[in-house]
N, C-alpha and C positions, 0 to 999 in steps of 0.2 A: 503528502505526496500522492499524486494521482496514479491509480492502477491502470494499466493498459491491457486490453484484450482485443482479440481479432475474431471476426466471424466471416465465413464465406458469404453468408446472407444475413443481414440484420433487418428485423421487422420492427417498426415503431407502431405500437398499438396492438392490443390483444383482444380486440373485438372479434365478431364472426369472420370478418375478412382477414384480419391480422393473424389469428391463430390458424385459419385455414391455409394461408400462405406459408406460415412457418412450418406447419405439419407436412404440407405437400413437398416443400423444399427438403425437409429432413428425410422424407420417404424416398426422395430422389438422390439421397446420399450426401447432402451438403451439411456442413457445420453451421448450425443456425442459432442465432441469438434473438430472443423475443423480449422486447422492452415495453413496459406499460407503467403509467404513473399511478394506477390503482393497485392496491395490495392484492386484489383478486383478479384472475383472468376472466375474460368474457365480455369486457367492454360495456358500453351503455346498454346494448340490447339485453344482455343477460342480467346485469346487476341493477339497472334502474330504467328499464325500458320494456322491450318486447315481452320477456318472460314474466316478470312480476306483474305487469299489467294484465297479461292473459290469465294468470292465476286468479286475480281479483275479478276479472270479467267472467270467468267460469262460475265463481261463487254467486255473483249477482244474477247471472243468467238462470242458474238453477233456482234461485229465490223467485225470480220472475215467472219461470215455468211452473213452479209449485203454486204460485198465486193464481195463475191462469187456469189451473185444473178445476177451479171452482165452477167454471162454465161447463165442465164435463162431469160434474157430480162428486168431486172429491175436494174436501175443504180441510185446510190446515189452520192451526192457530197462527197468530202473527209471529214472525220469526224473532227469536231472541239473539241479538248481535253481541258477540264478545270480540271487540275490536282488537284486543291484545292477542287472542287466539288466531284471528284472521291474519294479523301481521306476522305472527310466528309461523303460520302455515306457508305464507308467501315467502318468508325468509328461508325456510327449510328447503323449498324447491330450488331457490337460487343457490344455496350452499351446496346442495347435491350436485348441481351442474358445474359449479365452480370446482368442486373436487374432481369431477370427471375430466374436465379440461386439464387440470394440473397433472393428473395421472397420465393422460395421453401425452403431455409434453415430456414428462419424465421417461415414459416408455420409449419415446422417439429420441431421447437424449438432446432435446432442445433446451438450451440454457435460458432461463428466465431472469430478468432483472426488473425489480420494482423501483422505478425512478423516472424522473423527467428528462427526456432526451432532447437535446438541442444540437443542431449542426455546427460544426467548426469549419468544415470544408466539404467538398464533393465526395470525400471518402473517410470522414471522421465525424464522430459524435461525442459530445460531452453528456454524461448521464449523472444527474444528481440524485443520490439515494439518501435515505435517512442516516446512513453511516459514513458515506464517502462520496467523492467525485471519481467517476471512471471515464477514461477515454476509450471509446470503442471504435476501432477501425474496421472497414469492411470492403469486400470486393463489390458486392451489390447491396442495395438498400431498398426495402419496400415500405413506403409511408402508408400507414393505415391508422392515422391518428384521429379520425372521426370528426364529430361536430358537437356543439354545445347549444343549449337553449338560448334563444335570443330574448332580450329583455326590452320592454317598451321604454322610451325616454321618460325620465322623471319618476321612475319607480325604483325603490330601494329593494334589490333582490335579496338582501339579508334580513328584511323585516319578517318576523315570524308569521304574519298574516298574508304574506305573498308566497304563493306556491309556484313551483316549476314542475315540469313532468317528473323530475327527480324527487323533490320533497313531497309531492302529492302522493307518491307511492309509499312514502314512509308511514302514511296512515296514522298520524299522531292522534287525530280526532275526526269527528264528523261534524263540520260546521253547519249551523242551522241554515244560513244563507250564504251561498257560494256563487261568485261570478266567474265564469270561464271566459277569458279574453282570448278569442281565436276559435273559429268554428271549423278547424281542420280535423284530421284524423285523431291526433293526440287529445285535443280538447274534447271531442265528442265521446271518445272511449272513456276517458277519465271522468267526464261529466256524467255519463251513464252509471259508472261505478258509484259515484258519490250520491247520485239521485236515488239509486236503489237502496243504498245504505241509510238514507234518511235526510239528505240535504235538499233544500229548496235551491235548485240550480237554474241560473240564468246564463245565457250565452250571448256574447256580443261579437259580431264578425264584421270586419271592415268592408269586405266584398259583398256583392248582392246575393250570393248563394253560399251555403255551407259546402264544404269539401269541394273547392273549385277543381275543375279538371275531370270530375265524374259526370256522366250524363244524368240529367234531371230525372229521367224516367226510372233508372235503377235506384236513385236516392229516395224516391217518393215514399215507399213503404217505411223506410227508416225515419223520414221526417214526420210521418204520421205518428209513429211511436214516440219520437222525441217531444213532439208537441204535447203529448199526454204526460210524459215523464218530467219535462222541464217546466219551470215556472214561466219563463219567457225566452224567446229567441229573437234577438235583434240583429238583422242584417243591414248592410249599407250604413253601419254605425261605427263609431270609434270612441275609445276612452281618451278623454282630454286631460283628466287630472285624477290623481289618487292621493287622498289626504288621510293619513292614519290618525285615529283617536288615541288618547292615553289608555283607554280600556282595550286596545287592540283591534277594534273594529275599523273599517275603512269607509270613508266617504268617497264614492267614485262618480265622477262626472262623465256622462255619456252623451255624445252628440249624434243626433239622428234626424234626418230631414230638416237640417238647418236649426234645430232646437236642441238645447242642452238641458239635461235633467240630472240631478245629483241624487244618488241612492246609497243607502248604507248596507254593507255586507260584512259578514264575519271574516271571510277570507276571499282572496282572488287567486285563481290559477291562470298564470300567463303561459299561453301556448300559441305563440304567434310565429313560430318557425325556428329554424336552427341555423347556425353559422359554422363554417369550417374552422377547425382548430389550428389554422396556419400560424397564428400569432404565438403559439407555444414552441415553434420549431426553430426559431432563429434562421428562417429560410434565406435571409439576406446574406448569410455567410456562404451560400452556394450559388451556382449559376442557374438555379431553377427559376423559370418564369411563372408568375402568378397571374390570375385573371379574376379580379374582385375577390381575392382571398382563396379562390379555388386553384387547383393545379391541373393544367391541361395535360391530357395523356392521349396516346394513340391506341390502336386496337390491341397492342401488346402490353398496354398499361405502362408504357415508358413515358417519363417526362422528357423535356428537351435535353436533360443530362443523361447520357447513355447508360450509366450504371445505377440510376435512381428511378424507381417505379413508384406509382401511387395508385391506391384503390379505395373504393367506398365513398363515404360522404365527402371527403376532402376533394374528390373529383367532380362534385356537383350532383345535381338531381338526376333521378329520384334517390333520395337518401333512404335506402332500404337494405336490410341485412342480407337478403338473398342475393341482391346485386353485388354487394361487397364480397360475399363468399365466392361467387363465381369469378369475380375479378381477381381475387386473391390467388386462386388456383392458376389462373392464366399467368399472372405476374411471376409466380413461383416457377412455373414450368419454363417460361421464357428465360428467366434469370438463370435457370439450370441448363440452358442450351437446348431445350426441347421446342418443338414447333407447336405453337398455340396462339389463339387470338380470342378476344372478347367479341364474338360475332353472333349476337342473338337477335331474333326478330321482334321480341317484345319482353317487357319486364312486368310481371303481374303486380297489381296494387290491391290490398285488402284492408277494409275497415272492420275491425273485430267487435263491432257493436252487436246489438240484438235488434233487428236482424243484421246479419253480416252483409256487406256489400263488397263485390270484387269485380275488377275489370282488367283487361289486358289487350294489348294491340290497339287498333284503331278505335277511337270513340266517335260518336256522332258529332260532338263538339269539334274535334280535330278535323274530321272529314269536311265539315262545312267551312271551317276556317281556311283549310288548304285546298278546297274545291276538289276533293277526292270522290270519285263516283263509287257508290256502294248500293247494295240491296240489303234489306233487313228482314230477318225472320225471328219471331218471338214465340215462346211457349209460355203461357200464363200458368202459374202453379195452381190456380183455381181449378185446373183440369187434371191435376195430379192427385191420385188417390192417396199417396204417401203424405203429400203436403197438407191435404185436407185433414188427414188423420191426426197430424201433429199441430194443427192450427196455424199452418204456414201458407195459407192459400193466397196471401198477398204477394208472394214471391214471383220472380220472373227470370227466365233465361233468354238472353238475346244474342243473336249472331249477326255480325256485319260481314257481307260476302261480296267478293269481287264479281261484278256483273259479267265479265268475260271469262275468266278462268274458273269461276265458282269456288275459288279457294277462300278459306275463312281468314278475314282480315282483323277481326276484333270480336271480343266476347264481353258481355256484361251480365252479371248475376246478382240478384238480391234474394236473401232468404237464409235460413239456417244452413251452415256448411258451405256457403258460397266460396269461402276461401279454400276449401278442399276441392270443390267441383271445378274451379278455375284452372286447376292443373291439367284437366283433360283438354281444356281450350288451349293451353300453352303447348301441349304435346301436338295437338292437331295443327296449330300454326307452324311450329318448328318442323314438322314432318311434311308441310305443304299439302295437308289434306284438303280435299274439296268437300262440299256439303254432302255429296252422295256417299263418300267414304264414311262420314260420320253417321249418316242415316242408316247405312247398311251394317254398322257395328252393333252387335247384340248387347244391349244394356240390361242389367238385372231389374226385375220388377217385383214389388214396387219400391222404387228408390227416388231420391231427389236427383241423383246423377243422371237418371234416364231422361230428365228434361232437356239435357244437352242434345241427346240424339233426337228427341222429339222436335226441338227447334229446327234441326236440320231437315227433319221430315216435313215440317211446315214449308220450308223453302222448296223442297223437292216436289211438294204436292202429293206426298204419299201418306200424310198423317191421317190416322183413323181415330185418334183420341180427341180430335176437334173436328168440327165441320167448317171447312174453309171454302166458301163459294168459288167456283171457277172464275178466273179472270176473263 
């Protein structure tokens, strides 16, 4: 017999967006039920994405930094890698954060259910747990069920030599030869981890450029680094066949410039994108309209069904945790009868490689495609004392500025800490700051963050750390 429970607000998915929505609704006095098919809260981001990958990226960056000190007169022995200890360290960080989220749910009296939620109607869910089936009724529902890795056709995702972003983070071993299929953010971040730990990494990308969407100039320092770290980078190329050996190796056929070549790899990491988890929801039992698997929402995060909201990856790109978190709070507040809307001028993107790459707002690529007028100001980190001191003189901070209002339209940064510095760009854009506002803001010296102010000074013509001839 099925148990029946009711929640004022039910949230499907306990990732960054889902638990933010649940906690905000609870703080606003609602009876909240949070459902997730994983045994631990935190979703993909915490359990098998953002957090564990950054733990590994930190380790490999320190290794690389230590090696680079030889140019400054300090030499270390070759690092000794204990893969089991590294995995345990990564897992301990995830566990600590899992515990923290669970404690916050308990403190807020949010009821959590570990099970697969599927819609029965516009106000009912069936939740299948390990022990029982539960019918959950609700006044309002927030869908935050996220996304999953996409697999290329003809590849067995369960083969032990085929890695996804999830299984790559399990760090079972360090393959001698690793092919990364997909030159996006996930592929390059994990590729750099494995390369630093000892793999010969090759990358194949279908499009002409790595990390499509980012301006080429801010990617350039990263590409220089990757060309040294990776065995090969193949763009405008595609995998046409993957044939496993009995010994576990893979024969992989790669087509490039009309020619196909077959190479042998120990493992392949498939990082060709993500798909929304709509298929898990039995969405057909509701009146919700879908759009190629995604759920369309308005600025209040409402679907076309009045009492059902959707947030995060299932609403489309960009599939980023910080976007989901903000959408989750908006959905919770609207569902609780408060005035709120997801009305942002930009969403920042960060590639946590070494060097980091970050951008937000208008890019030169987008400006040219949409014929948007802009003026550009750049400050090269080769003129930054702090950047030179830490060997980051290939970095750059770039501002795109409205020719009439002088307001900042877009920011691009490459170099250590780019993902932190971009926050200043986000604040400037959200506050409607113009270049003069930024140039007159006192930045601490010597820092990498001051390059943001100096880029604005370049635009204003007040820069003294560079000589810019008068126009």
